[in-house]
N, C-alpha and C positions, 0 to 999 in steps of 0.2 A: 391432719387438722389438729390443733391444740386443743386441749380443753375448752368448753364454753365459759367465758369470762362473764357472761351475763349474769346479775346478784339473783336472778330466780334459781339460778344453779345450785346457791348456798342454802334453798328452802329444801333442796332434794335429797341430797349428799352431803356430810362434812367434808368440806375442802380441803382442811388438814390431811383425813385419812385418805383422803383420793390422791391429793398430790403428790403423799410418799409412795405409794403402792400403784398405781396404774396411771395411764395416759390415753387420750383420743387423738390418732393419728389418720390424716386421709391417705388412703391405698391407691383407689385408683377410680374413674368415673364408673366403672362397673360394680364394685364393690363398695364405694365409696368410703366412709370412716370405718374404723376398726379400735379395737381396746388393746393395748399392750401392758406386759407388766413392767415397771420402772425399777424392781427388787424382786429378789428372790421369794418365789410364793411356796409355802411347803404343803403338800395334800392335807385337806382336811380344814385350812385355813379360811376364815371368811375375808374375802377379798373386800368387798364394800357392803354396806348397809344403805339402801336408798328407798325414799317415797315416792310415789309416782305423782306427777304434774296433775292428772286427773286421772279418778277410777269411777267404776260403776259395777254392780251386780247385775247380773244377766237378768233379764226380764222373766225368765221362764223357771230360772232357778227361786226368783222371789215369789214367784206365783206357786211353786210346789211347798212353799211354807219352809223355806230355809232362811230363819230369819238371821238379818246382819246388820250391823251399822251403816246406815246410808253412806256415811264419810269414809270412815276407814277399814268397811267391811269385816270388824271384827264379829264373830258369831254371838248373838246373843241369848241363845238356848243355854242351857245350864246341861253339863256333861250329861246327867242321868237322863233329862227331860230329852235332849238330843238323842240317846242312845234308846228310847222309849220308843220315840217316833221312826227311828229308821230302822228298830228291828219290830217292828208292831207289836212289841209287848208292854202295854200300858202300866203293867205291877212290878218292873224289871226294877230293881235296885242295885245299884252299884257300889262295890266296896271301896274304903278310903274316899268318901265323898268330899272330904276337907280337901283334897288336890285339885278339885277343879276351882279354876281361876276367875269365872263368870261372876261380876260384881252387878245383881240383877237392881241394887238399891240406887246404883249411878245410872240407870239407864231413862234417858229422857225423848220426849216426843216432841215435834214441833206442833207449837200450839196454834198453828193454823190447818196444816195438813195430816196431822198426826203420824209423820213419817218417824222413823225410830232412829237413834245414836245412841253407841255406848255410855257417853256423859254428856256432862255439860260443856266439856272443850270441843270436843266433834261437833255437838249440835251449833255453838257458836262458830268453829271454823268452817261450817258448809254453810252458814248465813253469810258471813265475812266473804265468802269466796264465789259461790254460785248459787245457793238456793232461793234468794230472792227472787231471781229470775224465774226458777223451777217450780216455786213452791205454788200449788193448786189451791190452798185455802180449802174453803167447804167444796170444791168443785173438784174433789181429789178422786172422788168415783164417778163422777159425770163422764158416759161414754162418749159424749158428744164434744168435751174440752179438746183443743186442737193437740196438745201434748198426748192425752189419752188416746186420740186417734193416731198418731204416729206410732204410740207405742204397741196399739193392737196390730197395725198393719204390720210391723218387724214381726211380732209373735206369729203372725198369721205366714209369713214367707220364710223364717228360720226357727224351724224345731228344734229341739235338745239333740245332740249335745250343742252349745253355742260355743262360738269361741271369740265372737267380737259382740258389740251390742249398738244400737244407735244410740242410747243414752249416754256412751261414753263421747260420742259427737255432740250432745246435745247439752253436755256439761262444757265442754270445749267452747262452744258458742255463748252459754250463759258466761262462763269466767270472763270470756272477753267484753260481753254486755254491760257485767257487772262492776270491771276494773274501772279506777279512775285512769290510769296509764295504760290503754289499751294495746298501744304499740309496743309495749313491754310485753305483753302475753302473745302477741302476734308473731313479734321475735322468737319466744321461746318455743311455738308450735311449729315455726318454719325451721327447726332443727331437727324436725324428725323427716325421714324419707317420706313420700307421698307420689313417687311415681307409679301411674296406671299400668305402665308397659315397659318391658327392656326392649329396645328398640334392638341396640347389638346383637341380642340372642332373638329377637323376633318372638318374645313373649310377651302376652298380655294376660293382665289377670283374669282367671277364669269365671269370677263374678261379675267382671264387667264387661263379659259379651253381651251378642246379639240377643242370646234366650234368656236374660236377665234386664233387656231393657225396658220394657214396659212396667217390672217391679222396680226399678230404679228412678224411673220418672213418676211413680206414684210417690215412693218415698220422697222425692226431693220437692214434690209440691207440698204434701205434709210438713215436712221438716221447715221449710220456708213460711208457710201458714203460723206456723208454731213459734218460730223462733227467728224470725227475719231481723238483722242488725245491718245498718249502712255501714258500720267501718269493715264488715264481713262480707260484703256484697258478693266479693268472688266466689266464696263457698256456697253460694246459693244457686250458681249459674249450673247448667248441666255438668260441664267438664271440672268446674272447683269442687262441687260436689263428687264427683266422682275421684276426685283427686283427695278428699277429704275420707271417702270410703276405702281407699288405699291407703291412706294413713293409717287409721287404727286398726285395718286388716292385717297391714304387713310389720306392724310397730306393737299392737296390742300383747301385753305379756298377760297370760291367765293367772289368777290368783285365787288361791283355795284358801278357807279358814274353818278350823273344826273345833270346838271347845272338848268334844270327845277324843279327838288325836291330841290335845293337849291334856287331858287327863291320862291316856294311854301312856305318853310319854314321861310322864310324872309317875305313875305307877312303875315304868322300869327302872327309873332312876332310885328305888327303895331298896335298903337293903335289908333283906328280908332273909329269916331261916330257910333252909332248901324246900320243907315241905309247905311252907306258906308261898314262898316265890312258885312251886309249880301249881297250887292252887290258883294261884292270880292270874298265871299265862294261860291256866287250861280255861278259867272263866273268861279272859279276853279273847283268845280264841274262839270259843263259843259262840261269842255275841257278834263277832265279824261274820260267822257264819250263818249265822241268825238274820244277819242284817245284808249279806249278799243274797240269801233267799227272799228278801221280803223287799230290798230297797235296789239291789243291783250295785253297780259300782258308783252311783250319784249318792258320795259320802259327805260334801265339803259346799259348805255356802261359796259358791262360785262367780266369778267375775272377771274383768280385764282392766289394765291400767296401763297407762305412758310412764314409762320410766326412761328419765333422760339419757342416764349412764348406762343403764343395761341395754337400752336400744342401739348403743353402738356394737354391741357383741355379735360377731358374724359368726355364722351355723358351721358345724363339723358335724361329720357323722360319727366321729369320736372325740365328743368335747372332753376338754380339761376344766369346764368351770360348769356348776348348775345352779338354778334360782330355787327359792325355797320359802316359805312364809312362816316359821317358829313362833313368830311373836302372837298368832292368831289375829293378825291384821294386817294391812295392806304393806307393812315395813316389808321390803325384797332384801334377803340377805344373799349374796352371790357368792359360794362357797368354793375352793378348788377340788376337783376330784383327782388331780395328779400334782407332782412338782411341777412348777412353773418357772421356767427360767428369766431371766432380765432381758427384756426386748422379745420375749415370747409373746405373740399373739393369744389373747383369751375367747376362747370360743365357746358356746353353747352351742346346744342342740334344739332346734325350731321343731322337730319331731319327737314324739311321745316315744318311749320304750319299744313298745310293740310295734311302731312306723319303722325304727333304727333297725329292728332286728327284719327287715323285709329286702327285698334283692334292690340292688342299686338301681336299676331300672325303676322299681315301685317309689322308691326313696325320689329319684329325680322328679319323677312324675307330681308328688305331693310338691315338692319344692320350686318347681316351674310354675305350678299353677296357684299357688297361695303365696310365694317369695318370690316369682320374679326371677329366678336365678338359677345357673346348672351349677351344682355342686362339685369343686375339684379338689376336696381333702384329701388326704393321705389314704383314705380306707376308700374312696371312690376312684381315686386314680390307681390305685393297686387291682382295683375291681374293673378296671380299662376295658378288659378283652373277654368280660364275661360276655353271654349273649343278652340282649337286650328281652329277658324273661321277666314277665308281672309276676309277683310274689302271687303264691295260692289263696291267700288272704284277702287283697285286690281281686281277683278273677272272681273270687265267690261274694264278693260285695257288690262288683259290678253287676255281675250275674242278677243278685237279687234286687239291685236296684233296678236293671232294666224289666223283670217282671213285674215289680212294685208298678213301674210306669206304664207298662202295658197292660196291667189288669184294672188299675183304677182311671188312666188317662188323665193325670194331676199333672199341673204345671210344676216345673222344675223349681226347688225351693232351694234358700240359701243356707244350706246347712255346714259350709263349711267356709264362713266367712272370716 
């Protein structure tokens, strides 16, 4: 399939840069589309930079005081403030404070609901695109407001670590509700795959099964009460809501931003005498040890976004590209992990590093349940004769989950949406 020509595409990616580097093609009805190189790409090259169609911070992440711009997800804490909170050391001072790029004097709040933005430009962009619909005004702390009831229900069903959010779906609706040309946005969203099952492989998304039926029905009712729109009536039917749920679950790309991480990268780039370099590296190493002890792995402002071009990338367990967010905002940089030849497919991994290290059987289990396909990449093909053995990590996690379920007799949670 050719790269989308909709004029909204130009809002997401520089079309000149994209057309000279990659193209989207239709592969088959199982894989759908894929992203292919139009010219040689060297290892380390930035293949493209893309902004999301919509994005949203995770609700639990925001509740735990990870402050991010409501529009672009730029971390709002200064590097030192961030380090103090994460390490639990309120008196901590960072060397080279001038390397922190956070500009607190530019931060602005919505005058009606006090939602924070990193700049007047982001505040205006949000207002122009969706925030007029989602702004709660003086009711932003009212637990009985329909949107707050929807958020509370989601948090009660989906504990951290999150991998999607009901607020991403809410923003999709709000964008259409607010748009003058509603069909234009609906056409854009229709370019994302939204199937709830893979009939050819007889796979259904694990969160759309019978055990979550009641939770999905509750979410659908609250979603409808809060956001119903005639032009999107299909999204508010049981099947349409399931389809929308599947769309954000299978296409959503995780976004992570951190002012502390930016400060560390800036420190790494400093040209220092050997002794000063050793002292700085030792300080940073100890800081991360303190943070790991106090906070664990949750270092970033985290959320999810829908990226038109990135969503065309298929999965491989040995990817030749990866996404990153080096600008401390929602701009996705896709970079090459190896040389890519003209005509070669550009693949990313839908699994994190730990998941990729697991057995073929464990990898397939995760991909089947969350992304509705059976991987046939070169690594999986080469391991086809291996016994279907679940990785030790999976067995431990499953054992713990069963123990918790038996001990607490709690309803299943949507922890892997």
